[in-house]
C-alpha positions as CSV (number, residue, x, y, z in Angstrom):
1,M,-30.2,-21.3,56.5
2,Q,-29.6,-18.2,54.4
3,V,-30.8,-18.1,50.8
4,E,-30.5,-15.4,48.1
5,I,-32.7,-15.3,45.1
6,Y,-31.8,-13.0,42.3
7,H,-34.3,-12.5,39.5
8,N,-35.5,-9.9,37.0
9,D,-39.0,-9.2,38.4
10,T,-38.8,-5.6,37.2
11,L,-37.5,-4.1,34.0
12,P,-34.7,-4.7,33.4
13,P,-32.6,-5.8,36.4
14,P,-33.3,-8.5,39.0
15,Y,-34.0,-7.4,42.4
16,T,-32.8,-9.2,45.5
17,V,-35.1,-11.2,47.7
18,V,-33.1,-12.4,50.7
19,G,-35.1,-14.7,52.9
20,T,-35.2,-17.8,55.0
21,N,-37.8,-20.4,55.9
22,E,-38.5,-18.3,59.0
23,S,-38.8,-14.7,57.7
24,Y,-39.2,-13.3,54.2
25,F,-36.9,-10.4,54.9
26,N,-34.2,-12.0,57.0
27,Y,-30.6,-11.6,55.8
28,T,-27.1,-11.0,56.9
29,D,-25.5,-7.7,55.8
30,D,-22.0,-7.0,54.6
31,F,-20.6,-6.6,58.1
32,G,-22.0,-9.9,59.3
33,Y,-24.8,-8.5,61.4
34,E,-28.2,-10.2,61.0
35,S,-31.2,-8.2,60.3
36,D,-33.3,-7.4,63.3
37,E,-37.1,-6.9,63.6
38,N,-36.9,-3.1,63.1
39,E,-35.0,-3.6,59.8
40,E,-37.5,-6.1,58.6
41,R,-40.3,-3.7,59.4
42,F,-38.5,-1.0,57.5
43,L,-38.1,-3.2,54.4
44,F,-41.7,-4.3,54.7
45,A,-42.9,-0.6,54.8
46,L,-40.6,0.3,51.9
47,W,-41.9,-2.5,49.7
48,I,-45.5,-2.5,50.6
49,V,-46.2,1.2,51.3
50,V,-43.6,3.6,50.0
51,T,-42.7,2.0,46.6
52,P,-46.3,1.7,45.4
53,I,-47.0,5.3,46.4
54,L,-43.9,6.5,44.4
55,F,-45.0,4.4,41.4
56,G,-48.5,5.8,41.7
57,F,-47.2,9.4,41.7
58,I,-45.0,8.6,38.6
59,F,-48.0,7.0,36.9
60,I,-50.4,9.9,37.4
61,V,-47.9,12.6,36.5
62,G,-46.6,10.7,33.5
63,I,-50.0,9.9,32.0
64,A,-51.2,13.5,32.6
65,G,-48.1,15.1,31.2
66,N,-47.7,12.9,28.1
67,S,-51.4,13.1,27.4
68,L,-51.1,16.9,27.3
69,V,-48.2,16.6,24.8
70,V,-50.3,14.3,22.6
71,Y,-53.2,16.7,22.8
72,V,-51.3,19.9,21.9
73,I,-49.5,18.3,19.0
74,L,-52.7,16.8,17.5
75,A,-55.0,19.7,18.3
76,K,-52.8,22.6,17.2
77,P,-51.8,22.6,13.5
78,Q,-48.8,24.9,14.2
79,M,-47.4,22.2,16.5
80,R,-47.4,19.4,13.8
81,S,-43.8,19.8,12.6
82,V,-41.8,16.7,11.6
83,T,-39.8,16.8,14.8
84,N,-42.9,17.1,16.9
85,L,-44.4,14.1,15.2
86,L,-41.5,12.1,16.6
87,L,-42.0,13.7,20.0
88,L,-45.6,12.6,19.7
89,N,-44.4,9.0,19.1
90,L,-42.1,9.5,22.2
91,A,-45.1,10.5,24.3
92,I,-47.2,7.6,23.1
93,A,-44.3,5.2,23.9
94,D,-44.0,6.7,27.4
95,I,-47.8,6.4,28.0
96,S,-47.7,2.8,26.9
97,F,-44.7,2.1,29.1
98,L,-46.4,3.7,32.1
99,L,-49.7,1.9,31.5
100,I,-48.0,-1.5,31.2
101,C,-45.2,-1.2,33.7
102,I,-46.5,0.8,36.7
103,P,-49.7,-1.0,37.7
104,F,-48.2,-4.5,37.5
105,T,-45.0,-3.4,39.2
106,A,-46.8,-1.6,42.0
107,Y,-49.1,-4.5,42.6
108,K,-46.1,-6.9,42.6
109,Y,-44.6,-5.0,45.6
110,V,-47.9,-5.0,47.5
111,A,-48.6,-8.7,46.8
112,L,-45.0,-9.7,47.2
113,G,-45.1,-11.8,44.1
114,W,-46.6,-12.4,40.6
115,T,-50.3,-13.5,40.6
116,F,-51.3,-12.8,37.0
117,G,-50.4,-16.1,35.3
118,D,-47.9,-17.1,32.6
119,V,-49.6,-15.3,29.6
120,L,-49.7,-11.9,31.3
121,C,-46.1,-12.5,32.5
122,K,-44.9,-12.9,28.9
123,T,-47.1,-10.2,27.5
124,V,-46.2,-7.5,30.1
125,K,-42.5,-8.2,29.9
126,Y,-42.6,-8.2,26.1
127,F,-44.3,-4.8,25.9
128,L,-42.0,-3.4,28.6
129,Y,-39.0,-4.0,26.4
130,V,-40.8,-2.9,23.3
131,T,-41.8,0.5,24.7
132,A,-38.3,1.0,26.2
133,Y,-36.7,0.4,22.8
134,V,-39.2,2.5,21.0
135,T,-38.4,5.4,23.3
136,I,-34.7,5.4,22.8
137,Y,-34.8,4.7,19.0
138,T,-37.3,7.6,18.6
139,L,-34.6,9.8,20.2
140,V,-32.1,8.4,17.7
141,A,-34.5,9.2,14.8
142,I,-34.9,12.7,16.1
143,S,-31.1,13.1,16.3
144,V,-30.7,11.9,12.7
145,L,-33.4,14.3,11.6
146,R,-31.6,17.2,13.4
147,Y,-28.4,16.2,11.7
148,L,-30.0,16.1,8.2
149,T,-31.8,19.4,8.9
150,I,-28.6,21.3,9.9
151,V,-25.9,19.6,7.9
152,W,-27.7,18.5,4.7
153,N,-30.7,20.9,4.8
154,T,-31.2,21.4,1.1
155,S,-30.4,18.0,-0.3
156,T,-32.6,16.2,2.2
157,R,-35.6,18.5,2.2
158,Q,-37.7,16.1,0.2
159,L,-36.9,13.2,2.6
160,R,-37.9,15.2,5.7
161,T,-41.7,15.2,5.1
162,K,-44.5,14.4,7.5
163,K,-45.5,11.4,5.4
164,N,-42.0,9.9,5.5
165,I,-41.7,10.6,9.3
166,T,-45.0,8.8,9.8
167,R,-43.7,5.8,7.8
168,L,-40.5,5.9,9.9
169,I,-42.5,5.7,13.1
170,L,-44.4,2.7,11.8
171,V,-41.1,1.0,10.8
172,I,-39.6,1.7,14.3
173,W,-42.6,0.0,16.0
174,L,-42.7,-2.9,13.5
175,V,-39.0,-3.7,13.7
176,I,-38.9,-3.5,17.5
177,L,-42.1,-5.7,17.8
178,I,-40.4,-8.3,15.7
179,V,-36.9,-8.2,17.2
180,N,-38.2,-8.5,20.7
181,A,-40.4,-11.5,20.0
182,P,-37.9,-13.9,21.8
183,V,-38.7,-12.1,25.0
184,L,-42.1,-13.9,24.9
185,A,-40.4,-17.2,24.9
186,I,-37.8,-16.7,27.7
187,H,-40.0,-15.2,30.3
188,Q,-42.1,-17.4,32.5
189,V,-43.7,-17.7,36.0
190,K,-41.3,-19.3,38.4
191,S,-41.4,-20.2,42.1
192,S,-38.6,-20.3,44.6
193,F,-39.0,-20.9,48.4
194,G,-42.7,-20.2,48.2
195,Y,-42.3,-16.9,46.2
196,T,-43.9,-16.7,42.8
197,Y,-42.4,-14.3,40.3
198,C,-42.3,-13.4,36.6
199,G,-38.7,-14.1,35.6
200,L,-36.3,-15.3,33.0
201,E,-34.9,-18.7,32.1
202,D,-31.6,-19.0,34.0
203,K,-29.6,-19.3,30.8
204,S,-31.2,-16.2,29.3
205,V,-30.5,-13.8,32.1
206,G,-26.9,-12.8,31.1
207,P,-27.5,-12.5,27.3
208,L,-30.7,-10.5,27.8
209,F,-29.1,-8.0,30.2
210,I,-26.1,-7.5,28.0
211,S,-28.1,-7.1,24.8
212,F,-30.5,-4.7,26.5
213,F,-27.7,-2.6,27.9
214,V,-25.9,-2.5,24.6
215,C,-28.8,-2.1,22.2
216,S,-31.0,0.2,24.3
217,Y,-28.4,2.3,26.0
218,V,-24.7,2.2,24.8
219,L,-25.3,1.9,21.1
220,P,-28.1,4.5,20.7
221,L,-26.5,7.0,23.0
222,F,-23.2,6.6,21.1
223,V,-25.0,7.3,17.8
224,I,-26.8,10.3,19.3
225,C,-23.6,11.8,20.8
226,F,-21.7,11.2,17.5
227,L,-24.4,12.9,15.5
228,Y,-24.3,15.9,17.8
229,L,-20.6,16.1,17.6
230,L,-20.9,16.1,13.8
231,I,-23.4,18.9,14.0
232,V,-21.2,21.0,16.2
233,W,-18.2,20.3,14.0
234,H,-20.2,21.3,10.9
235,L,-21.3,24.6,12.5
236,H,-17.8,25.4,13.6
237,K,-16.2,24.5,10.3
238,S,-18.8,26.5,8.2
239,K,-18.5,29.4,10.6
240,K,-22.3,29.6,10.9
241,L,-22.5,29.4,14.6
242,S,-22.7,33.2,15.1
243,S,-25.0,33.7,12.2
244,I,-27.4,31.0,13.4
245,K,-28.0,32.9,16.6
246,Q,-29.1,35.9,14.5
247,E,-31.4,34.3,12.0
248,R,-34.9,33.4,13.1
249,G,-35.2,30.1,11.2
250,N,-31.8,28.8,12.4
251,N,-32.6,30.1,15.9
252,R,-35.4,27.6,16.0
253,T,-33.1,24.9,14.7
254,T,-30.6,25.3,17.6
255,H,-33.6,25.7,20.0
256,V,-35.0,22.3,18.9
257,A,-31.5,20.8,19.2
258,R,-31.3,22.0,22.7
259,V,-34.6,20.5,23.7
260,I,-33.6,17.1,22.2
261,F,-30.2,17.2,23.8
262,T,-31.8,17.8,27.2
263,V,-34.2,14.9,26.7
264,V,-31.3,12.6,25.7
265,L,-29.2,13.7,28.7
266,V,-32.1,13.1,31.2
267,F,-32.7,9.6,29.6
268,G,-29.1,8.6,29.9
269,T,-28.9,9.8,33.5
270,S,-32.1,8.1,34.5
271,W,-31.4,4.6,33.1
272,L,-27.6,4.4,33.9
273,P,-27.9,3.3,37.6
274,L,-30.4,0.6,36.7
275,H,-28.2,-0.8,34.0
276,I,-25.2,-0.9,36.3
277,N,-27.2,-2.6,38.9
278,S,-28.4,-5.3,36.4
279,L,-24.8,-6.1,35.3
280,V,-23.4,-6.1,38.8
281,A,-26.3,-8.4,40.0
282,K,-25.5,-10.9,37.2
283,Y,-21.7,-10.8,37.0
284,G,-20.6,-9.3,40.3
285,S,-21.7,-9.2,43.9
286,L,-24.4,-6.8,45.2
287,P,-24.4,-5.3,48.7
288,R,-27.0,-6.3,51.1
289,G,-28.9,-4.4,53.7
290,S,-31.8,-1.9,54.0
291,W,-29.7,0.9,52.6
292,Y,-29.2,-1.0,49.4
293,E,-32.9,-1.7,49.1
294,V,-33.6,2.1,49.4
295,F,-31.2,2.8,46.5
296,R,-32.6,0.0,44.4
297,V,-36.1,1.4,44.8
298,L,-34.8,4.9,43.9
299,W,-33.0,3.5,40.8
300,N,-36.2,1.9,39.6
301,C,-38.2,5.1,40.3
302,L,-35.6,7.1,38.5
303,A,-35.8,4.9,35.4
304,Y,-39.6,4.7,35.4
305,G,-39.7,8.5,36.2
306,N,-38.0,9.2,32.9
307,S,-41.3,8.5,31.2
308,C,-42.9,11.5,32.9
309,A,-39.9,13.9,32.6
310,N,-40.2,14.9,29.0
311,P,-43.3,17.1,29.3
312,F,-41.5,19.1,32.0
313,I,-38.5,19.4,29.8
314,Y,-40.6,20.7,26.9
315,N,-42.3,23.2,29.3
316,Y,-39.0,24.6,30.6
317,V,-36.8,24.4,27.5
318,S,-39.3,25.0,24.7
319,A,-41.1,28.3,24.5
320,E,-43.3,26.8,21.7
321,F,-44.5,23.9,23.9
322,K,-44.8,26.2,27.0
323,R,-47.1,28.5,25.1
324,A,-49.2,25.6,23.8
325,F,-49.5,24.0,27.3
326,K,-50.6,27.4,28.7
327,E,-53.2,27.9,26.0
328,T,-54.6,24.4,26.5
329,I,-54.8,24.7,30.3
330,C,-56.4,28.2,30.1
331,C,-59.0,26.9,27.6
332,Y,-59.8,24.0,29.9
333,R,-60.2,26.3,32.9
334,N,-62.4,28.7,30.9
335,A,-64.5,25.7,29.8
336,L,-64.9,24.6,33.4
337,R,-65.8,28.2,34.4
338,R,-68.4,28.4,31.7
339,N,-69.9,25.1,32.7
340,G,-70.0,26.2,36.3
341,D,-71.7,29.5,35.3
342,L,-74.2,27.5,33.2
343,E,-75.0,25.2,36.0
344,E,-75.5,28.1,38.4
345,A,-77.8,29.9,35.9
346,T,-79.8,26.7,35.4
347,R,-80.1,26.2,39.1
348,T,-81.2,29.8,39.6
349,E,-83.8,29.5,36.9
350,L,-85.1,26.2,38.3
351,T,-85.4,27.7,41.7
352,R,-87.3,30.7,40.3
353,I,-89.7,28.4,38.5
354,V,-90.3,26.3,41.5
355,N,-90.8,29.3,43.8
356,G,-93.2,30.8,41.2
357,T,-95.1,27.5,41.0
358,N,-95.5,27.3,44.8
359,V,-96.8,30.8,44.9
């Protein structure tokens, strides 16, 4: 007897568990061929070994990179611009996403199920959606700030203060925390054919996937693209495009815009496959087979990996961040070297004292 179980055990799409009462990984592929023992071993290795390793790599790189972003913005006064305050919030959201998402997801693959109970099921899923929304709407806020800075620079100068940006960040978190409260109610621990997982109520799957796709992807990306089109149109209409390249202040404006555009582009590219997979899983028919499982894991890693991509973007696109990163790393290395020299000097002095005492 062949059974297919679709559920949303990761954020945001369901993944496919195809099993029978005989084997957890048994299935029949699109061509009618039943899975063999080698393919079952491949899927087992993919889920139990490869995927947790990939998630572990994303976790380490993401936490280290975003922590570096947080440090350089907080520790260096010259880095505390209004835009960088929003980038600071973006880094905090990414760190939160990684801390909440990666450990539980990696363990889920190893344990082949959810073992943390109903309370953690609701809490983890809630904060997964919260941090995902905070990330994209922080990008929207940055795009609005760029638009006001370039198009309405003089008239909005008093609005674009660090105090107001801090208030905006708090509002973003507060609104998203409140709006996502229903996620707590619709997630629960479920069991099917001996497999326990943290999933959605059946009636909530479609509405949640559609709302998440529209509100966290389509709508914010549309707003961001529209704002950038307005910026380009304004620059072209006012014939300032050539002069901007010559003026130092405006040079920085276009430079910041390029950084934000790259971040948004990477975000859109990273999350698109996962959103498509979610919608097809609910309203269409997903392919089956080991090759699809490989792509599904890659799509999850691509979406989760977006949370560790921004520090690399800042380093390669922003000379300001690159310089700050280099200074911080050099200072850390020098501190380690000084500590090493101090330990060596202390060890030498102790050896001299001991030898002198023995004499």
